[in-house]
SEMAR-446642 format. One record per residue (C-alpha): residue in three letters; z, y, x; residue number from 1. Coordinates in Angstrom, 3 decimals, decimal comma. Each point is the difference from the previous one (the first is absolute). Example, Ala and Ser with C-alpha at 12.3 -4.5 7.8 and 13.67 -1.06 7.14 Angstrom:
2
@code:ala zz:7,800 yy:-4,500 xx:12,300 pos:1;
@code:ser zz:-0,660 yy:3,440 xx:1,370 pos:2;
END
This chain:
213
@code:met zz:-15,427 yy:-36,987 xx:99,183 pos:1;
@code:ser zz:2,917 yy:2,370 xx:0,547 pos:2;
@code:asp zz:1,498 yy:-2,164 xx:2,759 pos:3;
@code:ala zz:-2,991 yy:0,469 xx:2,329 pos:4;
@code:his zz:-0,416 yy:3,127 xx:2,086 pos:5;
@code:thr zz:-2,263 yy:1,044 xx:2,837 pos:6;
@code:val zz:1,291 yy:-0,122 xx:3,551 pos:7;
@code:asn zz:-1,524 yy:2,478 xx:2,439 pos:8;
@code:thr zz:1,463 yy:-1,443 xx:3,182 pos:9;
@code:pro zz:-1,987 yy:-0,113 xx:3,263 pos:10;
@code:his zz:-1,365 yy:-3,391 xx:0,945 pos:11;
@code:ala zz:2,158 yy:0,076 xx:3,128 pos:12;
@code:ala zz:2,991 yy:-0,559 xx:-2,269 pos:13;
@code:his zz:-1,183 yy:-3,550 xx:-0,598 pos:14;
@code:ala zz:1,268 yy:-2,643 xx:2,397 pos:15;
@code:pro zz:-2,532 yy:-0,200 xx:2,852 pos:16;
@code:his zz:0,064 yy:-3,826 xx:0,033 pos:17;
@code:arg zz:-1,464 yy:-0,111 xx:-3,485 pos:18;
@code:pro zz:-3,651 yy:-1,086 xx:0,285 pos:19;
@code:tyr zz:-1,144 yy:2,440 xx:-2,706 pos:20;
@code:ala zz:2,113 yy:2,989 xx:1,017 pos:21;
@code:ser zz:-2,800 yy:1,788 xx:1,877 pos:22;
@code:arg zz:-2,445 yy:-0,220 xx:-2,916 pos:23;
@code:glu zz:-0,318 yy:3,028 xx:-2,237 pos:24;
@code:ala zz:0,944 yy:-0,501 xx:-3,634 pos:25;
@code:val zz:-1,808 yy:1,674 xx:-2,878 pos:26;
@code:his zz:3,204 yy:-0,222 xx:-2,025 pos:27;
@code:glu zz:3,650 yy:-0,671 xx:0,727 pos:28;
@code:val zz:2,960 yy:-0,125 xx:-2,385 pos:29;
@code:arg zz:3,585 yy:-1,110 xx:0,207 pos:30;
@code:val zz:1,064 yy:-1,816 xx:-3,144 pos:31;
@code:asp zz:3,755 yy:0,102 xx:-0,521 pos:32;
@code:gly zz:1,544 yy:-3,449 xx:0,199 pos:33;
@code:phe zz:-3,306 yy:-1,546 xx:1,058 pos:34;
@code:gly zz:-1,286 yy:1,394 xx:3,284 pos:35;
@code:thr zz:-2,818 yy:2,024 xx:1,508 pos:36;
@code:val zz:-3,538 yy:-0,691 xx:-1,200 pos:37;
@code:arg zz:-2,945 yy:1,066 xx:2,156 pos:38;
@code:val zz:-3,647 yy:-0,199 xx:-1,021 pos:39;
@code:leu zz:-2,359 yy:-0,385 xx:2,971 pos:40;
@code:pro zz:-3,801 yy:-0,015 xx:-0,024 pos:41;
@code:leu zz:-0,935 yy:-3,629 xx:0,547 pos:42;
@code:asp zz:-1,289 yy:-0,815 xx:3,485 pos:43;
@code:ala zz:-2,574 yy:-2,657 xx:-0,880 pos:44;
@code:trp zz:0,310 yy:-1,875 xx:3,291 pos:45;
@code:ala zz:3,609 yy:0,606 xx:1,007 pos:46;
@code:asp zz:1,319 yy:-0,865 xx:-3,476 pos:47;
@code:ala zz:-2,383 yy:-2,880 xx:-0,713 pos:48;
@code:gly zz:2,531 yy:-2,645 xx:0,982 pos:49;
@code:ala zz:2,594 yy:1,059 xx:-2,561 pos:50;
@code:val zz:-2,555 yy:0,625 xx:-2,738 pos:51;
@code:his zz:-1,740 yy:-3,317 xx:0,669 pos:52;
@code:arg zz:3,299 yy:-1,884 xx:-0,343 pos:53;
@code:trp zz:0,708 yy:1,672 xx:-3,336 pos:54;
@code:val zz:-3,445 yy:-0,451 xx:-1,554 pos:55;
@code:ser zz:-0,230 yy:-3,617 xx:1,163 pos:56;
@code:glu zz:2,984 yy:-1,121 xx:-2,071 pos:57;
@code:glu zz:-0,564 yy:-1,746 xx:-3,299 pos:58;
@code:arg zz:1,939 yy:2,694 xx:-1,845 pos:59;
@code:ala zz:-2,685 yy:2,503 xx:1,116 pos:60;
@code:ala zz:-2,878 yy:-2,004 xx:-1,487 pos:61;
@code:phe zz:-0,905 yy:2,866 xx:-2,350 pos:62;
@code:trp zz:-0,573 yy:2,219 xx:3,050 pos:63;
@code:asp zz:-3,190 yy:-2,076 xx:0,527 pos:64;
@code:met zz:0,458 yy:-0,263 xx:3,772 pos:65;
@code:thr zz:1,491 yy:-3,469 xx:0,432 pos:66;
@code:gly zz:-2,053 yy:-2,063 xx:2,411 pos:67;
@code:leu zz:-1,125 yy:2,974 xx:2,090 pos:68;
@code:thr zz:0,670 yy:0,118 xx:3,715 pos:69;
@code:glu zz:2,080 yy:2,758 xx:1,569 pos:70;
@code:glu zz:-3,194 yy:1,490 xx:1,449 pos:71;
@code:gln zz:-1,669 yy:0,041 xx:-3,418 pos:72;
@code:val zz:3,012 yy:1,759 xx:-1,483 pos:73;
@code:ala zz:-0,127 yy:2,581 xx:2,789 pos:74;
@code:glu zz:-3,724 yy:0,567 xx:-0,585 pos:75;
@code:ile zz:0,568 yy:0,607 xx:-3,712 pos:76;
@code:tyr zz:2,590 yy:2,681 xx:0,670 pos:77;
@code:ala zz:-2,008 yy:1,490 xx:2,852 pos:78;
@code:his zz:-2,817 yy:0,489 xx:-2,500 pos:79;
@code:met zz:2,411 yy:1,541 xx:-2,525 pos:80;
@code:ala zz:1,113 yy:2,477 xx:2,662 pos:81;
@code:thr zz:-3,550 yy:1,423 xx:0,020 pos:82;
@code:leu zz:0,210 yy:0,911 xx:-3,700 pos:83;
@code:asp zz:1,169 yy:3,315 xx:-1,426 pos:84;
@code:thr zz:0,948 yy:-1,508 xx:-3,365 pos:85;
@code:his zz:2,012 yy:-3,097 xx:0,903 pos:86;
@code:his zz:2,979 yy:-0,085 xx:2,385 pos:87;
@code:ala zz:2,424 yy:-2,656 xx:1,236 pos:88;
@code:phe zz:3,578 yy:0,486 xx:1,176 pos:89;
@code:leu zz:2,735 yy:-2,070 xx:1,583 pos:90;
@code:val zz:3,354 yy:0,630 xx:-1,681 pos:91;
@code:leu zz:3,156 yy:-0,273 xx:2,098 pos:92;
@code:lys zz:3,614 yy:-0,215 xx:-1,102 pos:93;
@code:asp zz:2,418 yy:0,878 xx:2,779 pos:94;
@code:gly zz:-2,752 yy:-0,634 xx:2,539 pos:95;
@code:glu zz:-1,096 yy:-3,414 xx:-1,303 pos:96;
@code:pro zz:-3,309 yy:-0,668 xx:-1,830 pos:97;
@code:val zz:0,666 yy:-0,774 xx:-3,656 pos:98;
@code:ala zz:-3,226 yy:0,728 xx:-1,897 pos:99;
@code:leu zz:-3,693 yy:0,755 xx:0,081 pos:100;
@code:leu zz:-0,998 yy:2,982 xx:-2,130 pos:101;
@code:gln zz:-3,577 yy:0,913 xx:-0,864 pos:102;
@code:thr zz:-1,007 yy:3,176 xx:-1,796 pos:103;
@code:tyr zz:-3,407 yy:0,800 xx:-1,426 pos:104;
@code:glu zz:-1,911 yy:2,473 xx:-2,111 pos:105;
@code:pro zz:-0,604 yy:-1,731 xx:-3,355 pos:106;
@code:ser zz:-3,289 yy:1,863 xx:-0,458 pos:107;
@code:ala zz:-1,271 yy:-1,622 xx:3,231 pos:108;
@code:asp zz:1,232 yy:-3,474 xx:-0,890 pos:109;
@code:arg zz:-1,131 yy:-2,648 xx:-2,467 pos:110;
@code:val zz:3,074 yy:0,679 xx:-2,134 pos:111;
@code:gly zz:-1,562 yy:3,378 xx:-0,817 pos:112;
@code:glu zz:-2,647 yy:-1,864 xx:-2,007 pos:113;
@code:cys zz:2,680 yy:-1,454 xx:-2,271 pos:114;
@code:tyr zz:2,063 yy:2,984 xx:-1,165 pos:115;
@code:thr zz:-0,327 yy:3,764 xx:-0,337 pos:116;
@code:val zz:1,074 yy:1,469 xx:3,329 pos:117;
@code:glu zz:2,002 yy:3,208 xx:-0,347 pos:118;
@code:pro zz:0,488 yy:2,792 xx:2,557 pos:119;
@code:gly zz:3,062 yy:-0,804 xx:2,093 pos:120;
@code:asp zz:-0,386 yy:-3,788 xx:-0,237 pos:121;
@code:ile zz:0,545 yy:-2,180 xx:3,065 pos:122;
@code:gly zz:-0,205 yy:-3,775 xx:0,241 pos:123;
@code:ile zz:2,258 yy:-2,234 xx:2,054 pos:124;
@code:his zz:0,242 yy:-3,621 xx:1,106 pos:125;
@code:leu zz:3,355 yy:-1,203 xx:1,308 pos:126;
@code:leu zz:0,814 yy:-3,236 xx:1,853 pos:127;
@code:leu zz:3,656 yy:-0,605 xx:0,820 pos:128;
@code:ala zz:1,025 yy:-1,957 xx:3,074 pos:129;
@code:pro zz:1,952 yy:-3,192 xx:-0,732 pos:130;
@code:ala zz:3,764 yy:0,311 xx:-0,110 pos:131;
@code:ala zz:1,921 yy:-1,484 xx:2,895 pos:132;
@code:pro zz:1,534 yy:-3,404 xx:-0,819 pos:133;
@code:gly zz:3,207 yy:0,500 xx:-1,930 pos:134;
@code:ala zz:-0,394 yy:3,782 xx:-0,146 pos:135;
@code:ala zz:1,325 yy:1,697 xx:-3,125 pos:136;
@code:arg zz:-2,553 yy:2,442 xx:-1,415 pos:137;
@code:ser zz:1,542 yy:1,154 xx:-3,265 pos:138;
@code:gly zz:-1,461 yy:3,444 xx:-0,725 pos:139;
@code:trp zz:-2,014 yy:-0,136 xx:3,243 pos:140;
@code:thr zz:-3,434 yy:0,367 xx:-1,592 pos:141;
@code:ser zz:1,102 yy:2,872 xx:-2,234 pos:142;
@code:arg zz:1,274 yy:2,032 xx:2,917 pos:143;
@code:leu zz:-3,053 yy:-0,682 xx:2,112 pos:144;
@code:met zz:-2,263 yy:0,903 xx:-2,912 pos:145;
@code:ala zz:1,876 yy:3,276 xx:-0,489 pos:146;
@code:ala zz:-0,662 yy:0,889 xx:3,631 pos:147;
@code:leu zz:-3,691 yy:-0,869 xx:-0,279 pos:148;
@code:leu zz:-0,490 yy:1,873 xx:-3,258 pos:149;
@code:ser zz:1,512 yy:3,067 xx:1,660 pos:150;
@code:tyr zz:-2,917 yy:-0,210 xx:2,412 pos:151;
@code:val zz:-2,921 yy:-0,791 xx:-2,307 pos:152;
@code:leu zz:1,011 yy:2,473 xx:-2,729 pos:153;
@code:pro zz:1,589 yy:3,254 xx:1,306 pos:154;
@code:gly zz:-0,852 yy:-0,849 xx:3,597 pos:155;
@code:leu zz:-3,724 yy:-0,205 xx:-0,761 pos:156;
@code:asp zz:0,162 yy:2,529 xx:-2,850 pos:157;
@code:arg zz:-0,972 yy:-2,572 xx:-2,630 pos:158;
@code:thr zz:1,196 yy:-0,398 xx:-3,564 pos:159;
@code:arg zz:-0,721 yy:-3,619 xx:-0,933 pos:160;
@code:val zz:-0,124 yy:-3,373 xx:1,751 pos:161;
@code:val zz:-2,219 yy:-2,850 xx:-1,209 pos:162;
@code:val zz:0,434 yy:-3,641 xx:0,995 pos:163;
@code:asp zz:-2,278 yy:-2,931 xx:-0,809 pos:164;
@code:pro zz:1,771 yy:-3,319 xx:0,731 pos:165;
@code:asp zz:-1,752 yy:-3,220 xx:-0,955 pos:166;
@code:val zz:1,004 yy:-0,803 xx:-3,571 pos:167;
@code:arg zz:1,137 yy:-3,453 xx:1,202 pos:168;
@code:asn zz:2,361 yy:1,535 xx:2,554 pos:169;
@code:asp zz:3,039 yy:0,037 xx:-2,262 pos:170;
@code:lys zz:2,382 yy:1,023 xx:2,784 pos:171;
@code:ala zz:-1,967 yy:3,111 xx:0,920 pos:172;
@code:val zz:-0,616 yy:1,033 xx:-3,608 pos:173;
@code:thr zz:3,674 yy:-0,466 xx:-0,878 pos:174;
@code:arg zz:1,082 yy:1,889 xx:3,127 pos:175;
@code:phe zz:-2,089 yy:3,068 xx:-0,814 pos:176;
@code:leu zz:1,116 yy:0,076 xx:-3,633 pos:177;
@code:arg zz:3,631 yy:-0,371 xx:1,081 pos:178;
@code:glu zz:-0,424 yy:2,992 xx:2,335 pos:179;
@code:gly zz:-1,107 yy:2,254 xx:-2,852 pos:180;
@code:phe zz:-3,755 yy:-0,499 xx:-0,099 pos:181;
@code:thr zz:-1,599 yy:-0,020 xx:-3,456 pos:182;
@code:ala zz:-2,383 yy:-2,831 xx:-0,784 pos:183;
@code:gly zz:-3,603 yy:1,001 xx:-0,629 pos:184;
@code:pro zz:-2,915 yy:-2,191 xx:-1,037 pos:185;
@code:val zz:-1,015 yy:-3,330 xx:1,460 pos:186;
@code:val zz:-3,391 yy:0,579 xx:1,650 pos:187;
@code:thr zz:-2,602 yy:-1,887 xx:2,011 pos:188;
@code:leu zz:-0,567 yy:1,534 xx:3,416 pos:189;
@code:pro zz:-3,609 yy:-0,688 xx:1,041 pos:190;
@code:glu zz:-0,949 yy:-1,980 xx:3,077 pos:191;
@code:val zz:-0,646 yy:2,062 xx:3,130 pos:192;
@code:asp zz:-2,526 yy:-1,526 xx:2,406 pos:193;
@code:leu zz:-0,819 yy:2,377 xx:2,842 pos:194;
@code:pro zz:-0,786 yy:-0,634 xx:3,686 pos:195;
@code:asp zz:3,533 yy:1,001 xx:1,043 pos:196;
@code:val zz:1,979 yy:-0,833 xx:-3,139 pos:197;
@code:tyr zz:0,107 yy:-2,912 xx:-2,413 pos:198;
@code:leu zz:2,348 yy:-0,075 xx:-2,976 pos:199;
@code:pro zz:-0,300 yy:-2,629 xx:-2,729 pos:200;
@code:glu zz:0,122 yy:0,954 xx:-3,663 pos:201;
@code:lys zz:3,604 yy:0,421 xx:-1,144 pos:202;
@code:thr zz:1,704 yy:0,185 xx:-3,365 pos:203;
@code:ala zz:2,696 yy:2,620 xx:0,529 pos:204;
@code:gln zz:2,935 yy:1,452 xx:-1,875 pos:205;
@code:leu zz:-0,152 yy:3,754 xx:0,442 pos:206;
@code:ala zz:3,302 yy:1,866 xx:0,091 pos:207;
@code:phe zz:0,830 yy:3,673 xx:0,523 pos:208;
@code:phe zz:2,895 yy:2,044 xx:1,328 pos:209;
@code:ser zz:0,108 yy:3,737 xx:-0,648 pos:210;
@code:gly zz:1,978 yy:2,378 xx:2,169 pos:211;
@code:cys zz:0,771 yy:3,708 xx:0,021 pos:212;
@code:arg zz:-1,252 yy:2,474 xx:2,564 pos:213;
END
């Protein structure tokens, strides 16, 4: 991740016509040869349109939100915003939305029932926006991932990231392993059926990425 470094520029430096320029980022890095990556706290209602488009696509079936309305998507993330243990972020590259990032405390999540949580662990879910038609993205995911790991590891003072993609989601599993994650066990995440949250049982491939403080 040596090609990513933090940029401490005032928000006024961003072009004023950019729709996200006035929103405060929790993390910002310039990745050489790639661009500037900003991580913004998700605004459940303002960002619902973009998120709804992404989760409604067939390729996002494992996100378990296909078929939901834009309002339902907004309500889900509005509820998440009330939690201290789970957080959602809109990821921008050069001012354009490119990903949805979620972080969570494994000890407060169902994944914590399936492996031994260690101090310094943090869980993430990552949904990438679709590439523009004809756009070349060689090395794109690796550079974006480097920027995001610089946030969730040293930025949040954590030492290990855990991911739990559906074992059938070959693309996601392969992507994480290609980016340096180490495969853990295949586990069954239990069903969650609460008034505000429903998650079906999921067979997941755990994978881990360790970083240095």
